[in-house]
C-alpha positions as CSV (number, residue, x, y, z in Angstrom):
1,M,0.0,0.0,0.0
2,A,2.9,2.3,0.7
3,I,6.6,2.5,1.3
4,T,7.7,4.9,4.1
5,A,11.3,6.0,4.3
6,V,13.0,6.8,7.5
7,A,16.5,8.1,8.4
8,G,18.6,5.1,9.5
9,N,21.5,3.5,7.6
10,V,21.8,6.8,5.8
11,P,20.0,10.2,6.1
12,I,16.4,10.6,5.0
13,E,17.3,12.2,1.6
14,R,19.2,9.0,0.7
15,T,16.6,6.6,2.0
16,V,13.9,8.3,0.0
17,D,16.0,8.1,-3.2
18,N,16.9,4.5,-2.5
19,A,13.3,3.5,-2.0
20,L,12.4,5.2,-5.3
21,T,15.3,3.6,-7.1
22,L,14.4,0.1,-5.9
23,V,10.7,0.7,-6.8
24,E,11.8,1.6,-10.3
25,L,14.2,-1.4,-10.4
26,A,11.2,-3.7,-9.6
27,D,9.0,-2.0,-12.2
28,R,6.5,-1.1,-9.4
29,A,5.9,2.6,-10.1
30,D,2.4,2.1,-8.7
31,V,3.7,1.8,-5.2
32,P,3.9,5.3,-3.5
33,V,7.0,6.2,-1.5
34,Y,6.5,8.7,1.3
35,R,9.2,10.8,3.1
36,G,9.3,10.1,6.8
37,S,11.2,11.1,9.9
38,A,14.6,12.8,9.4
39,R,15.8,12.0,12.9
40,P,14.9,9.9,15.9
41,M,12.2,10.9,18.4
42,V,14.7,12.0,21.1
43,K,18.3,11.2,20.2
44,K,20.6,12.6,17.6
45,L,20.7,10.5,14.4
46,V,23.4,7.8,14.1
47,T,24.0,6.5,10.5
48,A,25.9,3.5,9.1
49,E,27.6,4.6,5.9
50,Y,30.7,2.8,7.1
51,V,28.7,-0.5,6.5
52,H,26.5,0.3,3.5
53,G,28.5,3.1,1.8
54,P,27.6,6.7,1.3
55,T,24.6,5.9,-0.8
56,G,23.2,3.2,1.5
57,I,23.1,0.8,-1.4
58,D,26.7,0.9,-2.6
59,G,27.5,-1.9,-5.0
60,A,24.1,-1.8,-6.8
61,D,25.4,0.6,-9.5
62,L,21.9,2.0,-10.2
63,P,21.0,5.3,-11.8
64,P,19.2,8.0,-9.8
65,P,15.5,7.6,-9.7
66,T,13.2,9.4,-12.1
67,L,10.1,8.8,-9.9
68,R,9.0,11.4,-7.4
69,E,8.0,10.8,-3.8
70,A,4.3,10.9,-3.0
71,P,3.0,14.1,-1.4
72,G,2.5,14.2,2.4
73,H,4.4,12.8,5.3
74,A,4.9,9.1,6.1
75,V,3.6,9.4,9.6
76,D,0.4,10.9,8.4
77,R,0.0,8.3,5.7
78,I,0.6,5.4,8.2
79,V,-2.2,6.8,10.4
80,E,-4.5,7.3,7.4
81,I,-4.0,3.7,6.1
82,L,-4.4,2.1,9.5
83,M,-7.5,4.1,10.4
84,S,-9.2,3.3,7.1
85,H,-8.3,-0.5,6.9
86,D,-8.5,-3.3,9.4
87,D,-6.1,-5.9,8.0
88,V,-2.8,-4.1,7.5
89,T,0.6,-5.5,8.3
90,L,3.4,-3.0,9.1
91,C,6.9,-4.2,7.9
92,T,9.8,-2.3,9.4
93,L,13.4,-2.7,8.1
94,G,15.0,0.3,9.9
95,P,14.5,2.4,13.0
96,L,10.9,2.5,14.2
97,T,10.6,6.3,14.2
98,N,7.8,6.6,11.8
99,V,5.6,4.0,13.6
100,G,6.6,5.4,17.0
101,L,5.5,8.9,16.0
102,A,2.3,7.6,14.4
103,L,1.4,6.0,17.7
104,V,1.9,9.3,19.4
105,R,-0.3,11.1,16.8
106,E,-3.1,8.5,16.9
107,P,-2.8,5.8,19.6
108,A,-5.9,4.1,18.2
109,I,-3.8,2.7,15.3
110,A,-2.4,0.1,17.8
111,G,-5.8,-1.6,17.8
112,R,-6.2,-1.4,14.0
113,A,-3.0,-3.0,12.8
114,R,-3.1,-6.7,12.1
115,Q,0.6,-7.1,13.1
116,L,4.0,-5.5,12.8
117,V,6.9,-7.6,11.6
118,M,10.2,-6.0,12.3
119,M,13.9,-6.6,11.6
120,G,15.8,-5.5,14.7
121,G,17.1,-6.3,18.1
122,G,19.1,-9.2,19.5
123,F,19.4,-11.2,22.6
124,F,21.9,-14.1,22.8
125,E,23.8,-12.5,19.9
126,G,23.9,-9.2,21.8
127,G,24.3,-6.1,19.7
128,N,26.1,-5.1,16.5
129,T,26.3,-1.3,17.2
130,T,27.1,-1.5,20.9
131,P,27.7,-4.6,23.0
132,A,24.1,-4.5,23.9
133,A,22.2,-2.9,21.1
134,E,21.3,-3.8,17.5
135,F,21.5,-0.8,15.0
136,N,17.8,-0.3,14.2
137,V,16.7,-0.2,17.9
138,Y,19.8,1.7,19.0
139,V,19.1,4.5,16.6
140,D,15.7,5.2,18.0
141,P,15.0,3.2,21.3
142,H,12.2,5.6,22.3
143,A,10.2,4.8,19.1
144,A,10.9,1.1,19.7
145,H,9.6,1.5,23.3
146,N,6.4,3.0,21.9
147,V,5.9,0.1,19.6
148,F,6.7,-2.6,22.1
149,T,4.3,-1.1,24.7
150,S,1.5,-0.4,22.2
151,G,-0.2,-3.7,22.1
152,I,0.3,-4.2,18.3
153,P,1.0,-7.9,17.7
154,L,4.7,-8.0,17.0
155,V,7.0,-10.5,15.3
156,M,10.7,-9.7,15.8
157,M,13.5,-10.8,13.5
158,P,16.6,-10.3,15.6
159,L,20.3,-10.8,14.9
160,D,19.9,-14.2,16.4
161,V,18.0,-15.4,13.3
162,T,19.5,-13.1,10.6
163,H,23.0,-14.2,11.5
164,K,22.0,-17.7,10.6
165,A,21.1,-16.7,7.0
166,L,24.5,-15.9,5.4
167,A,25.1,-14.8,1.9
168,T,28.0,-17.1,1.2
169,P,29.9,-16.7,-2.1
170,P,28.0,-19.6,-3.8
171,R,24.7,-18.0,-2.7
172,L,25.8,-14.6,-4.0
173,E,26.6,-16.1,-7.3
174,R,23.0,-17.4,-7.6
175,F,21.8,-13.8,-7.8
176,R,24.3,-12.8,-10.4
177,D,23.5,-16.0,-12.4
178,L,19.9,-14.8,-12.7
179,G,21.3,-12.7,-15.6
180,T,18.9,-9.8,-14.8
181,R,19.5,-6.2,-13.8
182,T,17.7,-6.9,-10.5
183,G,19.9,-10.0,-9.9
184,R,23.0,-8.0,-10.6
185,A,21.9,-5.2,-8.3
186,V,21.2,-7.5,-5.4
187,H,24.5,-9.3,-6.0
188,G,26.3,-6.0,-6.0
189,M,24.7,-4.7,-2.8
190,L,25.2,-7.9,-0.9
191,D,28.8,-8.3,-2.1
192,F,29.7,-4.8,-1.0
193,Y,28.1,-5.1,2.4
194,D,29.3,-8.7,3.0
195,R,32.9,-7.6,3.2
196,W,32.4,-5.5,6.3
197,D,30.4,-8.2,8.2
198,M,32.7,-11.0,7.2
199,E,35.7,-9.0,8.5
200,K,33.9,-8.1,11.7
201,Y,32.5,-11.4,12.6
202,G,34.8,-13.9,10.8
203,M,31.7,-15.3,9.0
204,E,31.7,-17.2,5.7
205,G,29.3,-14.6,4.4
206,G,27.4,-11.5,5.5
207,P,24.0,-12.0,7.2
208,V,20.9,-11.0,5.1
209,H,18.9,-9.0,7.6
210,D,16.0,-7.1,6.1
211,A,14.7,-9.8,3.7
212,A,13.7,-11.9,6.7
213,V,10.6,-9.7,7.2
214,I,8.9,-10.5,3.9
215,A,10.3,-14.0,3.8
216,Y,8.5,-14.7,7.1
217,L,5.2,-13.3,5.6
218,L,5.5,-15.4,2.5
219,E,6.6,-18.6,4.2
220,P,6.4,-18.4,8.0
221,D,7.3,-22.0,8.5
222,I,10.9,-21.2,7.5
223,Y,11.2,-19.7,10.9
224,R,10.9,-20.9,14.5
225,G,10.6,-18.8,17.6
226,K,8.8,-18.1,20.8
227,E,6.3,-15.8,22.3
228,V,8.1,-13.8,25.0
229,H,8.2,-10.4,26.8
230,V,10.5,-7.8,25.3
231,E,11.5,-4.6,27.0
232,I,13.5,-1.7,25.4
233,D,16.2,0.0,27.4
234,I,15.6,3.7,26.9
235,G,18.1,4.8,29.6
236,T,21.2,6.8,29.0
237,G,23.7,4.1,30.0
238,P,25.8,1.6,28.0
239,T,22.8,-0.7,27.5
240,Q,20.6,2.0,25.8
241,G,18.7,0.4,22.9
242,M,19.1,-3.2,24.2
243,T,16.1,-5.5,23.5
244,I,15.7,-7.2,26.9
245,V,14.2,-10.6,25.8
246,D,12.8,-12.7,28.6
247,W,13.4,-15.9,26.7
248,W,13.0,-18.2,29.8
249,G,10.0,-16.3,31.3
250,V,11.8,-15.4,34.5
251,T,9.9,-12.2,35.0
252,G,6.4,-13.7,34.6
253,R,5.4,-10.7,32.4
254,E,2.9,-11.2,29.6
255,A,4.4,-11.9,26.1
256,N,4.3,-8.9,23.8
257,A,6.2,-10.3,20.8
258,T,7.0,-13.5,18.9
259,V,10.8,-13.5,18.7
260,M,12.4,-15.8,16.0
261,N,15.7,-17.5,16.7
262,Q,15.8,-20.4,14.1
263,V,15.7,-20.3,10.3
264,D,15.9,-22.9,7.5
265,D,18.6,-20.9,5.6
266,D,18.6,-23.0,2.5
267,R,14.8,-22.4,2.1
268,F,15.3,-18.8,2.8
269,F,17.8,-18.3,0.0
270,D,15.7,-20.5,-2.4
271,L,12.8,-18.2,-1.7
272,L,14.9,-15.1,-2.3
273,I,16.2,-16.4,-5.6
274,E,12.8,-17.5,-6.8
275,R,11.1,-14.2,-6.0
276,I,13.9,-11.9,-7.1
277,G,14.1,-14.1,-10.2
278,R,10.6,-13.0,-11.2
279,L,11.9,-9.4,-11.7
280,S,13.6,-8.2,-14.9
């Protein structure tokens, strides 16, 4: 129904352009792209060009978009869509700022959304930005707190599951072997980004994080997890942005999220190849 950009890996100007660029790449000019929040709710913006390059999609080698963003603000559009439909799933791939602000503007959307499936957080894996915090939650922990205390049914795809779906060299080659502009772009992006993660973690390939959200919606049985209580640390100390996952139920608090920790990685990559292979 809409793509809403948010400042995260790169500033908002770049994420808007990247969304428009990838909509064009997929031949889906019918999908509107809305400009969202330029900074977190409370903190100063932290970005990650050191991982994804100055464009945020380095390696894709794509021309600038010719499409224009849709008029209006992403937060307003999220509220409008949820208040006028009763079966909408929110899919978040970056900081939760847009949704967190939408909940402030109209708290009733929490009871309207079917679910929110997010990439973010970590528990046994810890963090990838600080020892405790994963990037998307660290960038805007206050927005994440709003979301996790809202009552929206949540599915969380943390580092614990995305680090088990690695774009190894043979898997990367499958994208290039598609022989399409989309396959080449995906190969280029992942190849560029993989180098940083492989060096940092000593892995045989970089983890594919964001695709887990839609993969779960298409084939949920690829994943396994557990309904647990998750709290977001919004303090100012070294654990700010930590997703405190009560995996063993020691607090007795009611579950507010389904947290995934297992993935059939071969099926995940087969699904990615099949679906991206449908594009030109």
